[in-house]
C-alpha positions in Angstrom: 95.5 149.1 -27.3 96.5 151.8 -25.0 100.0 152.5 -23.9 100.7 151.8 -20.3 102.5 154.1 -17.8 105.8 152.2 -18.2 105.8 152.4 -22.0 104.3 149.0 -22.7 100.9 148.2 -24.0 98.1 146.6 -22.1 96.5 147.1 -18.6 99.0 149.6 -17.4 100.9 147.1 -15.3 104.0 148.4 -13.7 107.1 146.4 -13.4 109.5 144.4 -15.5 108.2 141.5 -17.5 104.7 142.7 -18.1 105.2 144.9 -21.1 104.4 143.5 -24.5 107.4 143.7 -26.8 107.3 143.9 -30.5 108.3 140.6 -32.1 111.0 140.2 -34.7 108.5 140.0 -37.5 106.5 143.0 -36.3 103.3 143.0 -34.4 102.9 142.3 -30.8 103.0 138.8 -29.4 101.0 135.9 -30.8 97.7 136.4 -32.5 94.9 133.9 -32.0 94.0 132.0 -35.1 97.3 132.3 -36.8 100.4 130.1 -36.9 103.8 130.4 -38.5 104.6 128.0 -41.3 107.6 125.8 -41.2 110.5 126.7 -43.5 109.7 125.5 -47.0 105.9 125.3 -46.3 105.2 128.6 -48.1 107.1 127.3 -51.2 105.2 124.0 -51.1 101.9 125.7 -50.6 102.4 128.1 -53.5 103.5 125.4 -55.8 100.6 123.2 -54.8 98.1 126.0 -55.4 99.5 127.2 -58.7 99.6 123.6 -59.9 95.8 123.5 -59.5 95.2 126.8 -61.3 97.1 130.0 -62.2 96.8 132.5 -59.3 98.0 135.9 -58.2 99.6 136.7 -54.8 96.4 137.7 -52.9 94.5 134.6 -54.3 97.3 132.5 -52.9 97.2 134.2 -49.5 93.4 133.8 -49.4 93.4 130.2 -50.5 96.0 129.3 -47.9 93.9 131.0 -45.2 90.8 129.2 -46.4 92.3 125.8 -46.6 93.9 126.1 -43.2 90.6 127.1 -41.6 92.1 130.5 -40.8 95.0 129.0 -38.9 97.7 130.1 -41.4 97.5 133.4 -43.3 100.9 134.2 -44.8 101.8 137.8 -45.2 102.4 139.5 -48.5 106.0 139.9 -47.2 106.4 136.1 -47.3 104.4 135.3 -50.5 105.7 137.8 -53.0 109.4 137.3 -52.3 108.8 133.5 -52.5 107.0 133.9 -55.8 109.9 135.9 -57.2 112.4 133.3 -56.0 110.3 130.5 -57.5 110.2 132.4 -60.8 113.9 133.0 -60.7 114.4 129.2 -60.1 112.2 128.4 -63.1 109.6 126.6 -60.9 106.8 129.1 -61.7 106.2 131.5 -64.6 104.5 134.8 -64.1 102.4 136.6 -66.7 100.4 139.9 -66.5 96.6 139.4 -66.6 94.2 142.3 -66.1 96.9 144.3 -64.3 97.9 141.5 -62.0 100.9 139.2 -62.0 99.5 135.6 -62.3 101.7 132.6 -61.7 101.5 129.1 -63.1 103.6 126.1 -62.3 106.3 124.9 -64.8 107.4 121.4 -65.5 110.4 121.9 -63.3 108.1 123.2 -60.5 105.8 120.2 -60.9 108.8 117.9 -60.7 110.1 119.7 -57.6 106.6 119.4 -56.0 106.5 115.6 -56.7 109.8 115.2 -55.0 108.7 116.8 -51.8 107.7 114.5 -48.9 104.0 113.9 -49.4 104.1 115.6 -52.8 103.4 119.1 -51.4 101.2 120.5 -48.6 98.8 118.2 -46.9 95.9 120.5 -46.4 94.1 117.8 -44.3 96.6 118.5 -41.5 94.5 121.6 -40.8 91.2 119.6 -40.7 90.1 118.2 -37.4 93.6 117.3 -36.5 95.9 118.4 -33.8 95.6 122.0 -35.0 92.1 122.2 -33.5 93.7 121.4 -30.2 96.3 124.0 -30.7 93.7 126.6 -31.3 92.0 125.6 -28.1 95.3 125.8 -26.2 95.9 129.3 -27.6 92.5 130.5 -26.4 93.2 129.0 -23.0 96.7 130.6 -23.0 95.2 134.1 -23.7 92.6 133.7 -21.0 95.2 132.6 -18.5 97.4 135.6 -19.6 94.5 138.0 -19.0 94.0 136.5 -15.5 97.7 136.8 -14.7 97.7 140.4 -15.9 94.7 141.2 -13.7 96.5 139.7 -10.7 99.6 141.7 -11.5 97.6 144.9 -11.8 95.3 144.5 -8.7 96.8 142.0 -6.2 99.1 142.3 -3.3 102.5 140.8 -3.0 101.3 137.5 -1.4 98.7 136.9 -4.2 101.3 137.7 -6.8 103.8 135.3 -5.3 101.1 132.6 -5.0 100.2 133.0 -8.7 103.9 132.9 -9.7 104.3 129.6 -7.7 101.2 128.2 -9.4 102.5 129.1 -12.8 105.9 127.5 -12.1 104.2 124.3 -10.9 102.0 124.3 -14.0 104.9 124.8 -16.3 106.7 121.8 -14.7 103.7 119.6 -15.1 103.4 120.5 -18.8 107.0 119.6 -19.4 106.5 116.3 -17.5 103.5 115.6 -19.7 105.6 116.3 -22.8 108.2 113.9 -21.5 105.6 111.2 -21.2 105.5 111.1 -17.5 102.2 110.7 -15.7 100.8 113.7 -13.8 
């Protein structure tokens, strides 16, 4: 990405509101094909995977990404501290194997996993479910964002105001749809 004239990144759009800002977890904005896990999902995913077979951190990351069809790839910054916490809580045990720390579930971890709603992570939630639609929505959102940025960079005030009005109307329709109203 190139840096724009006003310090942001992107198409060099001038004016407030059009500069991408770094998010609280690093990186810029949303990335297609990724989603953030709910609190506790990382813990449940790790326990579910090490219950199947002992694994090291990068195997866990890769397996989560694979089972979620690429929709969820936790960072090492979320996996390794969680593994350490699980080990501190006695839910997993780590051992060194070929220069890597490999984790296995303990009886306490197995019991903890059994007591979770659904008994752990439901990987099928990533298969042909609502997530496929989410990925389609994200793609449409990025395409819409690109079109809006192009308008902002190349259009006159009348066109910009017309697009802003259209976006406001669309946002209202989306909220009515979420509320169960007919469009």
